[in-house]
C-alpha positions as CSV (number, residue, x, y, z in Angstrom):
1,M,0.1,-0.1,0.0
2,N,1.9,3.2,-1.3
3,R,1.7,6.4,0.3
4,M,-1.2,8.4,-1.8
5,Q,-3.3,5.1,-0.8
6,R,-2.5,5.4,2.6
7,L,-3.6,8.5,2.8
8,F,-7.1,7.8,1.0
9,L,-8.1,5.0,3.4
10,A,-6.7,7.0,6.4
11,A,-9.1,10.2,5.2
12,A,-12.0,8.0,4.4
13,C,-11.7,5.5,7.3
14,L,-10.5,7.3,9.8
15,G,-6.6,5.4,10.1
16,A,-6.9,2.4,8.6
17,A,-3.4,0.5,8.5
18,A,0.0,2.0,7.0
19,S,2.2,0.4,4.9
20,G,4.7,-2.1,7.1
21,A,2.1,-1.4,10.1
22,E,2.5,-4.1,12.5
23,A,-1.1,-6.1,12.5
24,P,-1.9,-7.6,15.8
25,T,-2.5,-10.9,14.6
26,E,-1.4,-12.3,11.1
27,Q,-5.1,-13.5,9.7
28,P,-5.3,-17.5,8.2
29,P,-6.0,-17.0,4.3
30,E,-9.2,-18.9,4.7
31,I,-10.6,-16.5,6.4
32,E,-12.0,-13.6,4.5
33,E,-11.3,-10.1,5.1
34,V,-13.5,-7.5,4.6
35,L,-12.2,-4.1,6.1
36,V,-14.1,-2.6,8.2
37,T,-14.1,1.6,8.0
38,A,-16.1,2.8,10.2
39,H,-13.4,1.4,12.7
40,P,-9.6,3.2,12.7
41,L,-8.6,-0.4,13.4
42,G,-10.1,-1.9,10.6
43,A,-11.1,-5.6,10.5
44,E,-7.9,-7.1,11.3
45,G,-8.1,-8.3,14.7
46,L,-11.0,-5.7,15.0
47,A,-12.7,-7.7,18.7
48,Q,-16.3,-5.7,18.3
49,A,-18.7,-7.4,16.6
50,S,-19.2,-5.4,13.1
51,D,-21.5,-6.3,9.6
52,V,-20.5,-4.8,6.0
53,L,-22.9,-4.8,3.5
54,T,-20.9,-4.8,0.3
55,A,-22.3,-3.3,-3.1
56,D,-23.6,-6.7,-4.5
57,E,-25.4,-6.9,-0.8
58,L,-26.8,-3.8,-0.5
59,E,-28.2,-4.4,-4.6
60,R,-30.7,-7.2,-3.3
61,K,-31.3,-5.5,0.4
62,M,-31.9,-1.7,-0.4
63,V,-35.3,-0.5,0.4
64,D,-37.1,2.5,0.8
65,T,-35.2,3.6,4.5
66,I,-32.1,2.8,5.8
67,G,-33.7,0.9,8.9
68,A,-35.4,-1.3,6.6
69,T,-32.1,-2.0,4.6
70,V,-30.4,-3.5,7.5
71,G,-33.4,-4.7,9.7
72,N,-33.1,-8.3,8.7
73,E,-29.2,-8.4,9.2
74,P,-28.5,-10.3,12.4
75,G,-28.7,-8.4,15.8
76,I,-30.3,-5.2,14.2
77,H,-34.2,-4.5,13.9
78,N,-36.3,-2.0,12.2
79,S,-38.4,0.8,14.1
80,A,-40.5,1.5,10.9
81,Y,-43.2,4.1,10.8
82,G,-44.7,2.8,7.8
83,V,-42.6,3.1,5.0
84,G,-41.4,6.6,5.0
85,A,-39.3,6.7,8.3
86,G,-37.5,3.6,9.5
87,R,-34.1,3.6,11.9
88,P,-32.2,0.8,13.2
89,V,-32.5,-0.8,16.5
90,I,-29.4,-2.3,17.3
91,R,-29.3,-5.5,20.0
92,G,-32.9,-3.9,21.5
93,L,-31.2,-0.3,21.2
94,G,-32.5,2.3,19.1
95,G,-33.4,6.2,19.1
96,A,-31.0,8.2,20.8
97,R,-28.5,5.4,21.7
98,V,-27.9,4.1,18.0
99,R,-25.7,6.5,15.5
100,I,-26.5,6.8,12.2
101,M,-23.8,8.6,9.9
102,E,-23.2,9.8,6.7
103,E,-19.6,9.2,5.9
104,Q,-18.1,9.2,10.0
105,I,-20.6,12.6,10.3
106,D,-23.7,12.6,12.0
107,T,-27.2,12.9,9.8
108,L,-28.0,16.0,11.2
109,D,-31.7,15.3,11.2
110,V,-34.2,14.8,13.7
111,S,-34.9,11.5,13.3
112,V,-33.7,10.2,17.0
113,S,-36.7,12.8,18.8
114,S,-39.5,10.4,17.2
115,G,-40.4,7.4,15.1
116,D,-41.9,9.4,12.7
117,H,-38.9,11.8,11.6
118,A,-37.0,10.5,8.4
119,V,-33.6,9.5,8.3
120,T,-32.3,11.6,5.6
121,V,-29.3,9.5,4.0
122,D,-30.7,7.6,1.2
123,P,-29.4,4.2,0.7
124,F,-30.0,3.8,-2.7
125,L,-26.8,5.7,-3.0
126,A,-24.4,3.9,-0.8
127,E,-21.6,2.4,-2.2
128,R,-21.6,0.2,1.1
129,V,-23.0,0.3,4.6
130,E,-20.9,-0.6,7.8
131,I,-22.5,-1.5,11.2
132,L,-20.9,-1.4,14.8
133,K,-22.8,-3.5,17.0
134,G,-22.0,-2.3,20.7
135,S,-21.1,0.4,22.0
136,A,-19.0,2.5,19.3
137,T,-18.7,5.7,21.9
138,L,-14.8,5.8,22.2
139,L,-15.2,7.1,18.5
140,Y,-18.4,8.4,17.7
141,G,-19.6,10.0,21.3
142,S,-22.3,9.2,23.7
143,G,-24.8,8.7,20.8
144,A,-23.5,5.7,19.9
145,I,-23.8,3.9,23.2
146,G,-25.9,1.3,21.5
147,G,-24.1,1.1,18.2
148,V,-23.2,2.6,14.6
149,V,-24.4,3.1,11.6
150,D,-22.1,4.9,8.6
151,V,-23.1,4.8,5.5
152,H,-20.6,5.6,2.5
153,T,-21.6,8.1,-0.3
154,G,-18.6,8.7,-2.1
155,R,-20.0,12.4,-2.4
156,I,-16.5,13.6,-1.6
157,P,-14.1,12.0,-4.2
158,S,-10.8,11.1,-2.7
159,E,-9.1,10.2,-5.8
160,V,-8.9,11.3,-9.5
161,P,-11.0,8.1,-11.9
162,E,-8.9,7.6,-14.9
163,Q,-12.1,7.9,-16.6
164,I,-15.7,8.8,-16.1
165,H,-18.3,6.2,-14.5
166,G,-21.3,6.0,-12.5
167,A,-24.2,3.7,-11.9
168,L,-27.7,3.8,-12.9
169,D,-31.2,2.5,-11.2
170,V,-34.6,2.2,-12.2
171,R,-37.2,0.0,-10.2
172,G,-41.0,0.0,-9.8
173,S,-43.1,-2.6,-7.8
174,D,-46.9,-2.9,-7.8
175,N,-47.6,-2.3,-3.9
176,G,-48.5,1.2,-4.0
177,S,-47.1,1.8,-7.2
178,G,-44.1,2.4,-6.6
179,K,-41.3,4.1,-8.5
180,N,-37.8,4.9,-7.8
181,G,-34.7,6.1,-9.7
182,S,-31.3,7.1,-9.1
183,F,-27.7,8.0,-10.8
184,R,-24.4,8.8,-9.7
185,L,-21.1,10.3,-12.0
186,D,-17.8,10.4,-11.1
187,G,-15.3,12.0,-12.8
188,G,-11.9,14.3,-13.0
189,S,-9.2,15.4,-14.8
190,G,-5.6,16.8,-14.0
191,N,-6.0,17.1,-10.0
192,V,-9.6,17.7,-10.0
193,A,-12.2,15.1,-9.4
194,W,-16.0,15.4,-9.2
195,H,-19.2,13.8,-8.6
196,V,-22.4,14.4,-9.2
197,D,-26.1,12.2,-8.0
198,A,-29.8,12.3,-7.9
199,F,-32.6,10.3,-6.9
200,S,-36.4,10.5,-7.0
201,R,-38.9,7.8,-5.4
202,E,-42.3,8.0,-4.9
203,S,-45.3,5.4,-3.7
204,D,-49.1,5.4,-3.2
205,D,-51.0,4.1,0.4
206,Y,-49.6,0.1,0.4
207,D,-51.4,-2.6,0.5
208,I,-51.9,-4.6,3.7
209,P,-53.0,-8.3,3.8
210,G,-56.1,-7.1,6.7
211,Y,-56.8,-4.6,8.5
212,A,-54.4,-2.0,9.5
213,E,-55.7,-2.1,13.5
214,S,-54.1,-5.3,15.2
215,A,-56.6,-8.1,16.8
216,A,-54.7,-7.1,20.1
217,L,-55.5,-3.5,19.8
218,H,-59.3,-4.3,18.6
219,A,-59.6,-6.7,21.7
220,A,-58.0,-4.7,24.1
221,E,-60.8,-1.4,22.8
222,G,-63.7,-4.1,24.5
223,H,-64.6,-6.0,21.1
224,D,-64.3,-9.8,20.7
225,E,-61.8,-10.8,17.3
226,E,-65.0,-12.6,15.8
227,G,-66.8,-9.3,15.8
228,H,-63.3,-8.1,13.6
229,G,-63.8,-11.2,11.2
230,H,-67.5,-10.3,10.6
231,E,-66.3,-7.0,9.6
232,E,-64.2,-8.3,7.5
233,E,-66.5,-10.3,5.5
234,A,-68.5,-7.3,5.4
235,H,-66.3,-5.0,4.2
236,D,-65.9,-7.2,1.1
237,E,-69.3,-7.8,0.8
238,D,-70.7,-4.2,1.0
239,D,-68.4,-1.4,2.1
240,D,-71.2,1.3,1.9
241,H,-73.5,-0.2,4.6
242,D,-70.5,-1.1,6.7
243,H,-70.2,3.2,6.6
244,E,-73.7,3.3,7.6
245,D,-74.2,1.0,10.3
246,E,-70.9,2.7,12.3
247,H,-71.6,6.0,11.3
248,H,-73.2,6.3,15.3
249,D,-70.5,4.2,16.8
250,E,-68.9,6.6,19.2
251,E,-65.9,4.9,19.9
252,E,-62.9,6.2,18.4
253,H,-60.9,3.6,17.4
254,E,-63.4,2.7,14.8
255,E,-62.2,4.9,12.4
256,E,-58.5,3.3,12.6
257,E,-60.6,-0.6,12.3
258,E,-62.0,0.8,9.1
259,A,-58.8,0.5,7.4
260,F,-58.9,-2.3,5.7
261,G,-56.9,-3.5,2.5
262,T,-54.8,-0.3,2.6
263,V,-52.5,1.6,5.3
264,P,-54.2,5.2,4.6
265,G,-51.6,8.0,4.5
266,S,-48.6,5.8,4.0
267,A,-47.6,7.3,0.7
268,A,-44.8,9.1,0.2
269,E,-42.6,11.3,-2.0
270,T,-38.5,11.7,-1.9
271,R,-36.2,13.1,-4.0
272,G,-32.3,14.6,-3.9
273,G,-28.7,15.0,-5.3
274,S,-25.7,16.1,-4.2
275,V,-22.4,17.6,-6.3
276,G,-19.0,17.3,-5.0
277,F,-15.4,18.6,-5.8
278,S,-12.1,17.8,-4.8
279,F,-8.4,18.9,-5.1
280,V,-5.7,16.1,-5.2
281,G,-2.3,16.8,-4.8
282,E,1.0,14.6,-4.2
283,R,0.7,14.1,-0.3
284,G,-3.2,15.4,0.2
285,F,-6.8,16.2,-0.6
286,G,-9.4,18.5,-0.4
287,G,-12.9,18.2,-1.0
288,I,-16.2,19.5,-1.0
289,S,-19.9,18.5,-1.3
290,I,-23.3,20.3,-1.2
291,S,-26.4,18.0,-1.3
292,G,-30.1,18.8,-1.0
293,L,-33.3,16.4,0.1
294,D,-37.1,17.1,-0.4
295,S,-39.6,14.7,1.4
296,E,-43.2,14.5,1.8
297,Y,-44.5,11.7,3.3
298,G,-48.2,10.4,5.5
299,I,-47.7,9.7,8.9
300,P,-50.0,6.9,9.3
301,G,-51.3,5.9,12.3
302,H,-50.8,9.2,14.1
303,S,-52.7,9.7,17.4
304,H,-53.9,13.0,16.8
305,A,-56.6,11.6,15.2
306,H,-57.4,9.1,17.9
307,H,-57.9,11.9,20.6
308,E,-58.9,14.7,18.9
309,H,-62.4,14.6,19.8
310,D,-61.2,14.0,23.6
311,D,-59.4,17.1,23.2
312,H,-62.6,19.0,22.1
313,D,-65.4,17.1,24.7
314,E,-63.2,17.5,27.5
315,E,-60.3,20.0,27.3
316,G,-62.2,22.2,24.8
317,H,-58.4,22.4,22.9
318,H,-58.0,26.0,21.7
319,D,-55.4,25.2,19.1
320,E,-57.4,23.0,17.2
321,E,-60.3,24.7,17.7
322,E,-58.6,27.3,15.5
323,H,-57.9,24.9,12.8
324,H,-61.9,23.4,13.0
325,D,-63.8,26.2,13.7
326,D,-66.3,25.7,11.0
327,E,-66.1,21.5,10.9
328,E,-66.0,21.1,14.8
329,E,-70.0,20.2,15.2
330,H,-69.8,18.1,11.8
331,A,-66.6,16.1,12.8
332,H,-68.6,12.7,12.3
333,E,-70.2,14.0,8.9
334,E,-66.7,15.0,8.0
335,H,-65.5,11.3,8.7
336,D,-67.9,10.1,7.0
337,D,-67.0,12.2,3.5
338,H,-63.6,10.8,4.3
339,E,-65.3,7.2,4.3
340,D,-67.1,7.6,1.0
341,E,-64.3,9.1,-0.8
342,D,-60.8,6.5,0.0
343,H,-60.0,5.5,3.4
344,H,-63.3,3.9,5.0
345,G,-64.2,6.2,8.0
346,E,-60.4,7.7,8.4
347,E,-59.2,10.7,9.1
348,S,-56.4,12.3,6.6
349,P,-53.5,11.8,8.4
350,P,-50.7,14.3,8.8
351,V,-48.0,14.7,6.3
352,V,-44.6,15.8,6.7
353,V,-43.0,18.0,4.2
354,L,-39.0,17.9,4.9
355,E,-36.1,20.2,3.6
356,Q,-32.6,19.8,4.2
357,T,-29.7,21.5,2.6
358,R,-26.0,19.9,3.9
359,I,-22.3,20.9,3.1
360,D,-19.6,18.4,3.9
361,L,-15.9,19.5,4.0
362,E,-13.2,16.6,4.0
363,A,-9.4,16.9,3.9
364,G,-6.3,14.6,4.2
365,L,-2.9,15.0,4.6
366,A,-0.2,12.1,4.7
367,D,2.8,11.9,6.7
368,P,1.8,15.6,8.1
369,F,4.2,15.6,11.0
370,D,7.2,13.3,12.3
371,G,5.7,10.2,14.1
372,F,2.4,10.4,12.5
373,E,1.3,8.7,9.4
374,S,-2.1,10.7,8.4
375,L,-4.2,13.8,9.1
376,S,-7.6,13.5,8.1
377,L,-10.5,16.5,8.9
378,R,-14.2,16.2,8.2
379,L,-16.7,18.7,9.0
380,G,-20.5,18.5,8.3
381,I,-23.2,21.8,7.9
382,N,-26.9,21.4,8.2
383,D,-30.0,23.0,7.9
384,Y,-32.9,20.8,8.2
385,E,-36.6,21.7,8.7
386,H,-39.8,19.8,8.4
387,V,-43.1,20.7,8.7
388,E,-46.0,18.3,9.8
389,N,-49.3,19.4,8.0
390,E,-53.0,18.6,8.8
391,A,-55.7,18.6,6.7
392,G,-54.0,20.6,4.5
393,E,-53.0,23.3,7.0
394,V,-49.7,24.3,8.8
395,G,-49.1,21.9,11.7
396,T,-46.0,21.7,14.4
397,A,-42.7,22.8,12.6
398,F,-39.5,21.3,13.3
399,S,-36.1,22.6,12.7
400,N,-32.2,21.4,13.2
401,S,-29.5,23.9,12.4
402,A,-26.5,21.7,13.8
403,W,-22.7,21.1,12.4
404,E,-20.0,18.5,13.4
405,G,-16.5,18.0,13.0
406,R,-14.0,15.6,13.6
407,A,-10.0,15.7,13.2
408,Q,-8.0,12.5,13.9
409,L,-4.3,11.9,13.6
410,T,-3.1,8.0,13.3
411,H,0.6,7.8,14.6
412,E,3.5,5.1,14.0
413,P,3.5,2.4,16.6
414,M,4.5,3.8,20.2
415,G,5.7,1.8,22.8
416,G,4.7,-1.1,20.6
417,W,1.2,0.5,19.9
418,R,-0.5,1.9,16.7
419,G,-3.3,4.0,16.6
420,A,-5.0,7.4,16.5
421,I,-6.1,10.7,18.8
422,G,-8.9,12.6,17.6
423,M,-11.3,15.4,18.6
424,Q,-15.1,15.5,17.7
425,L,-16.8,19.3,18.2
426,G,-20.8,19.7,17.5
427,N,-23.3,22.0,17.9
428,R,-27.1,21.5,17.5
429,E,-29.9,24.2,17.4
430,F,-33.2,22.2,17.8
431,S,-36.7,23.8,17.7
432,V,-40.3,22.9,17.5
433,V,-43.1,25.2,17.4
434,G,-46.9,24.5,17.2
435,E,-49.4,23.1,19.4
436,E,-47.7,19.9,18.7
437,A,-44.6,21.1,20.3
438,F,-43.9,18.1,22.6
439,T,-40.4,20.2,23.9
440,P,-39.2,23.3,24.5
441,P,-36.2,24.9,21.9
442,V,-32.8,23.1,23.4
443,D,-29.4,24.8,21.8
444,T,-26.8,21.6,22.4
445,S,-23.1,21.9,22.0
446,S,-20.8,18.5,22.5
447,S,-17.0,18.2,22.9
448,G,-15.1,14.7,22.4
449,F,-11.5,13.4,22.9
450,F,-9.9,10.3,22.3
451,W,-7.5,7.4,21.6
452,V,-7.8,4.6,20.3
453,G,-5.0,1.6,19.5
454,E,-3.9,-1.9,18.9
455,R,-0.8,-3.7,19.5
456,S,0.7,-7.4,19.7
457,V,2.2,-9.9,22.2
458,G,2.9,-12.9,20.6
459,D,-0.4,-14.2,19.0
460,L,-2.1,-12.2,21.2
461,G,-4.0,-9.6,19.4
462,L,-4.7,-6.5,22.1
463,E,-7.0,-3.3,21.5
464,A,-7.7,-0.3,24.3
465,G,-9.1,3.2,24.0
466,V,-10.3,5.8,26.2
467,R,-12.6,9.0,25.8
468,Y,-13.6,11.9,27.4
469,D,-17.1,13.7,26.2
470,R,-19.0,17.0,27.6
471,V,-22.4,18.0,26.6
472,E,-24.2,20.8,27.1
473,H,-28.0,21.1,26.5
474,S,-29.3,24.7,27.0
475,P,-33.3,25.0,26.8
476,A,-35.1,28.2,25.5
477,N,-37.3,28.2,28.4
478,G,-35.0,26.1,31.4
479,Q,-31.8,25.4,33.0
480,S,-29.3,24.6,31.3
481,R,-27.5,21.1,32.5
482,D,-24.3,19.8,31.2
483,F,-22.8,16.1,31.5
484,G,-19.3,15.2,31.3
485,G,-18.9,11.1,30.7
486,L,-15.8,8.9,30.5
487,S,-15.6,5.3,28.3
488,A,-12.9,3.3,27.9
489,S,-12.3,-0.6,26.6
490,M,-10.3,-3.1,26.6
491,G,-10.4,-6.0,23.3
492,L,-8.7,-9.4,23.0
493,I,-8.1,-11.3,20.0
494,L,-6.7,-15.0,20.0
495,P,-6.4,-17.4,17.0
496,F,-7.1,-20.8,18.0
497,S,-6.2,-22.4,14.7
498,P,-5.8,-21.7,11.2
499,N,-9.7,-21.5,10.9
500,W,-11.1,-20.2,14.1
501,Q,-10.3,-17.1,16.3
502,G,-11.9,-15.6,19.4
503,S,-12.2,-12.2,20.7
504,V,-13.5,-10.7,24.2
505,L,-14.3,-7.1,24.5
506,A,-15.1,-5.2,27.9
507,D,-15.9,-1.8,27.8
508,Y,-17.4,0.9,29.8
509,S,-19.7,3.6,28.1
510,S,-21.6,6.6,29.3
511,R,-24.5,8.7,27.3
512,A,-25.1,12.1,28.1
513,P,-29.4,12.6,28.2
514,V,-31.1,14.1,25.3
515,G,-33.0,17.2,25.2
516,E,-36.2,15.4,24.6
517,E,-35.3,13.1,27.8
518,L,-34.9,16.4,29.8
519,F,-37.6,19.1,29.1
520,S,-40.4,17.1,27.2
521,D,-43.7,18.5,28.4
522,S,-46.8,18.0,25.9
523,P,-48.6,15.2,24.0
524,H,-46.5,13.4,21.1
525,P,-49.1,12.2,18.6
526,G,-45.9,10.4,16.9
527,T,-45.4,8.4,19.5
528,G,-49.2,8.1,20.6
529,V,-48.7,9.3,24.7
530,Y,-47.9,12.4,26.4
531,E,-44.3,12.4,27.2
532,I,-42.4,14.0,30.4
533,G,-39.2,14.6,30.6
534,D,-37.0,15.0,33.5
535,A,-34.9,17.7,33.9
536,N,-32.8,15.7,36.8
537,L,-31.8,12.9,34.9
538,D,-27.9,11.7,35.4
539,T,-25.8,10.3,32.7
540,E,-26.7,6.7,31.8
541,Q,-23.6,4.1,32.0
542,A,-23.1,0.8,30.8
543,R,-20.7,-2.0,31.3
544,N,-20.6,-4.2,28.3
545,L,-18.7,-7.6,27.9
546,A,-19.3,-9.3,24.4
547,A,-17.2,-12.5,23.1
548,T,-17.0,-13.4,19.5
549,L,-16.0,-16.7,17.5
550,T,-15.2,-16.4,14.3
551,G,-14.6,-19.6,11.8
552,G,-14.0,-20.1,8.0
553,G,-12.5,-22.2,5.5
554,D,-13.0,-23.4,2.0
555,G,-16.6,-22.5,1.5
556,W,-17.7,-22.2,5.0
557,S,-17.9,-19.2,7.5
558,L,-19.6,-19.1,11.0
559,V,-19.8,-16.0,13.5
560,G,-21.3,-16.0,17.1
561,T,-21.5,-13.4,19.8
562,T,-22.9,-13.3,23.2
563,Y,-23.3,-10.2,25.3
564,Y,-24.0,-8.9,28.4
565,T,-24.5,-5.5,29.3
566,S,-25.7,-3.8,32.8
567,F,-26.7,-0.5,32.5
568,A,-26.7,1.9,35.6
569,G,-29.2,4.5,35.3
570,F,-31.1,3.4,31.9
571,I,-33.1,5.9,30.8
572,Y,-36.6,5.3,29.7
573,Q,-40.3,5.9,29.2
574,A,-42.2,4.7,32.0
575,A,-45.8,3.8,32.2
576,T,-48.4,5.5,34.1
577,D,-52.1,5.3,34.9
578,E,-52.0,9.1,34.4
579,E,-53.9,10.6,31.2
580,R,-53.5,14.3,30.0
581,E,-55.6,15.9,27.0
582,G,-56.6,12.3,26.0
583,F,-53.1,11.0,25.5
584,D,-51.6,8.2,28.2
585,V,-48.9,10.0,30.2
586,R,-45.3,8.2,29.9
587,R,-42.3,9.9,32.0
588,Y,-38.9,9.6,31.5
589,S,-37.6,7.6,34.5
590,Q,-34.0,6.0,35.2
591,D,-33.5,2.7,36.2
592,D,-30.7,0.0,36.3
593,A,-31.3,-2.2,33.7
594,T,-29.6,-5.7,32.1
595,F,-29.5,-6.8,28.4
596,T,-28.3,-10.1,27.7
597,G,-28.6,-11.5,23.9
598,F,-27.1,-14.0,21.6
599,E,-26.4,-13.8,17.6
600,V,-24.7,-16.2,15.2
601,E,-24.7,-16.2,11.3
602,G,-23.2,-18.9,8.7
603,Q,-22.9,-19.8,5.4
604,V,-21.7,-22.9,3.4
605,T,-21.2,-23.9,0.1
606,V,-23.1,-27.0,-0.9
607,A,-22.7,-27.1,-4.6
608,E,-20.3,-26.1,-7.0
609,W,-20.4,-26.0,-10.7
610,G,-19.0,-24.6,-13.8
611,I,-21.6,-22.2,-13.7
612,G,-21.8,-21.1,-10.7
613,T,-21.9,-22.0,-6.7
614,L,-25.0,-22.2,-4.3
615,D,-24.7,-21.6,-1.0
616,V,-26.8,-22.0,2.1
617,G,-27.1,-19.5,5.4
618,A,-28.8,-19.5,8.4
619,F,-29.1,-17.0,11.5
620,Y,-30.4,-16.6,14.7
621,D,-31.1,-13.6,16.9
622,I,-32.2,-13.2,20.5
623,V,-32.0,-10.2,23.0
624,S,-33.5,-10.5,26.5
625,P,-33.5,-7.2,28.6
626,E,-34.7,-6.6,31.9
627,I,-34.9,-3.0,34.0
628,D,-34.3,-3.4,37.7
629,V,-38.2,-2.2,39.3
630,S,-41.1,-4.4,41.1
631,G,-43.4,-6.2,39.2
632,N,-43.1,-5.7,35.2
633,D,-39.6,-5.8,34.6
634,N,-40.3,-5.9,30.6
635,L,-38.9,-2.6,28.6
636,P,-40.9,-1.5,25.4
637,L,-40.3,-1.9,21.7
638,M,-38.1,-5.0,22.5
639,P,-37.9,-7.0,19.5
640,P,-38.4,-10.8,19.3
641,S,-36.0,-13.8,18.4
642,R,-35.8,-14.9,15.1
643,V,-34.5,-17.5,13.0
644,G,-33.4,-17.2,9.4
645,V,-32.5,-19.2,6.2
646,S,-31.0,-18.4,3.0
647,L,-30.3,-20.1,-0.4
648,E,-28.3,-18.3,-2.7
649,F,-27.4,-18.9,-6.1
650,T,-24.2,-17.2,-7.3
651,G,-23.0,-17.6,-11.1
652,N,-21.7,-15.4,-14.2
653,R,-25.3,-14.2,-15.7
654,L,-28.0,-15.7,-13.6
655,R,-28.0,-14.8,-9.8
656,A,-30.8,-15.7,-7.3
657,N,-31.9,-15.9,-4.0
658,V,-34.4,-17.1,-1.6
659,D,-34.3,-15.7,2.2
660,Y,-36.9,-16.7,5.2
661,I,-36.9,-15.3,8.3
662,R,-39.9,-16.6,11.4
663,A,-40.0,-13.6,13.4
664,S,-41.4,-15.2,17.0
665,E,-43.9,-13.7,19.3
666,Q,-43.1,-11.2,21.7
667,D,-45.6,-11.4,24.7
668,N,-42.7,-10.3,27.2
669,V,-44.4,-6.7,27.1
670,A,-44.3,-3.4,29.6
671,E,-46.8,-1.7,31.1
672,F,-49.8,-0.9,28.6
673,E,-48.1,-2.2,25.5
674,L,-49.6,-4.9,23.8
675,P,-48.0,-8.2,22.6
676,T,-47.1,-9.0,18.9
677,E,-48.1,-12.2,16.9
678,S,-45.1,-14.3,15.2
679,Y,-45.0,-13.9,11.3
680,D,-42.9,-14.8,8.5
681,D,-40.8,-13.0,6.1
682,L,-40.4,-14.6,2.7
683,R,-38.3,-12.8,-0.1
684,A,-36.8,-14.1,-3.3
685,R,-34.8,-12.5,-6.1
686,I,-34.1,-13.2,-9.8
687,A,-31.3,-11.1,-11.6
688,W,-29.6,-11.5,-15.2
689,R,-26.0,-10.2,-15.5
690,F,-25.0,-8.9,-18.8
691,R,-21.9,-7.1,-19.9
692,P,-22.8,-4.5,-23.2
693,G,-18.9,-3.4,-23.3
694,E,-17.4,-2.2,-20.3
695,S,-20.9,-1.6,-18.4
696,T,-22.9,-4.6,-16.3
697,V,-26.6,-4.5,-16.3
698,D,-28.7,-6.5,-14.1
699,L,-32.5,-7.3,-14.5
700,F,-33.9,-8.2,-11.7
701,L,-37.2,-9.8,-10.4
702,A,-37.7,-9.6,-6.4
703,G,-40.6,-10.3,-4.2
704,R,-40.8,-9.2,0.0
705,N,-43.6,-10.6,2.0
706,L,-44.4,-13.4,-0.5
707,T,-46.7,-15.0,1.5
708,D,-48.8,-11.9,2.5
709,D,-48.5,-12.5,5.9
710,E,-49.2,-9.4,8.7
711,Q,-46.2,-8.8,10.0
712,R,-46.3,-5.9,12.7
713,L,-42.5,-4.7,14.3
714,H,-42.5,-4.6,18.0
715,T,-39.9,-2.1,17.5
716,S,-42.3,0.4,16.1
717,V,-44.2,2.7,17.8
718,V,-47.1,2.2,15.6
719,K,-46.9,-1.4,15.3
720,D,-50.9,-2.0,16.8
721,M,-52.1,0.7,13.9
722,V,-49.7,0.0,10.9
723,P,-48.5,-3.3,9.8
724,Q,-45.5,-3.8,7.5
725,P,-46.4,-4.1,3.6
726,G,-48.0,-7.0,2.3
727,R,-46.8,-9.0,-0.6
728,T,-44.8,-6.9,-2.9
729,I,-43.4,-7.7,-6.2
730,E,-40.7,-5.4,-7.8
731,A,-38.8,-5.1,-11.0
732,G,-36.1,-3.2,-12.4
733,L,-32.3,-2.3,-13.9
734,R,-29.3,-1.4,-12.8
735,M,-26.5,-0.3,-14.5
736,R,-23.0,0.1,-13.3
737,F,-20.2,1.6,-16.1
């Protein structure tokens, strides 16, 4: 690896190994090496469990959101809110505990504040997606106490290509009449490299195999499941008669119950793009990219419709009266009008109108100082806003003006340790204005300083690291809070034989509470509860121990990880028996908690011919959390166990795969939480590859949820009102040239 290769790799990966650097252990050739660039230590000897979706894997796994794209990986789930929004949940931890990044800088959106807020990085433009499972606070601060998902887009070129190259993706699906297109081009001349990309995606309300409302919610609201079935038959026979019969039913859940076969308000439309330029010199490079994103998507299952009548009848909610002065006396008739038009009794759900403009800067320098191999600098500046419109009127507005920067130096071996030192700074100005503003405006500043390193002691590889963070929250109408936190880790990597390697990682990490956990005090229809924060919350601390066994040989591989995490002061929404403004009250609280889990995946080549190979794979994952309280010790939104099997044929021309996942029922539920039923997820894809000239073209046909099963993700806050899409057939073309 030459100097420029070291520079580009260090700048893009924040410190990969330089030429001649001592590796902690020599990997046997039988075990495939995949560079994990989200971690400065790379893949060689990495003690932390990780996952990488390369270009070929992304090609067959890409779905509308990053949460859905990675949500079937072992140990990872999707917090889906329809198809417009979805964040990854790693080993049962999501929200503010999982950090989603674009090229190692936070996405700088507001997706951590609510499940109905979209992540602003598009998976269809990703070159690869890298995942660190377990705490990554050493590298990325307290927001990564649960893990990291880093999406690499290549929007800032790190080298000048010899010729123009790019990619084009066009696809369409029957469910919701989905249409998706994206392209990218990379080129350059002399010392200047450039990049351009654009994408567009739109879909109508998607189809489901039954009612939007779950049988569990239906029963909890006082109706037997047999009646639910009779109503389904009545829908099939005569929808209009159902509307007339249900017109005088005063129970509010009937509005949701009327949604059958289609999820109202699940339509989505997204478009965006970027341009980037870099100047590449002999020892370094510097570049800039400017990107924009516009999105409009519905919020199905939004709880405002459930409680609107309560607000009028019990509270006389002034804001709603202002929005509906002429409609209040005829609310039920208005619902009937909507029923006759489209959604069988469903009010028009709110629509999110989102805009983001982002500027990214990156620079790198090889051999910047004596004793250091590379310097990398990264800065992201973001202007984000979205408005939740209801009934055609402007509702709650969210804005987030933020920036984040990183500087890192990789050093030559010192005392036998090769590593990296770095600094991370950030600032966030978050504001919510409107009738559903559940938290006051909050300014947040953060800083962090870290070191990570590795060395060898005989055959044993060692990893270590330490980081200190400072976070300050300044609300517009309250007292500021500041937090300091220390994180540290130690890992051991030991090869047992040419085919087997074991690793153990012990770490201590801390997370400062986010502004929403501290200062919320208002109804939050996106989550369906009245959220009350606690300004006296303390730092969340976690002690984790994980052991991983990795094996690989000629035509087979196996990776298994077991972990135990003990939290001191775990922050969560505690259920109460209170009610405010028609919403159940949830209070942010702190108690000790433990998470234990296990995940394993393997693959074996069962047949090999001249035309291709046939591989069989399988995985299993489970996480068991427990909160240290008397009575019900379950935490909400915890994923069920899953088992999956796959069959994949890879040939020169033909590529095909079948993937099946069985998700178990989840009946270990928190107070006031409903269980979810088990479900099947059967997917298949077949593609024909041909190569006109120097290009590669794949024509493909794919299917998701082929059994048309009712899929409710327990990690979703709207699981009982918004199931996942039913059977979906997709066809398209992907070209690389």
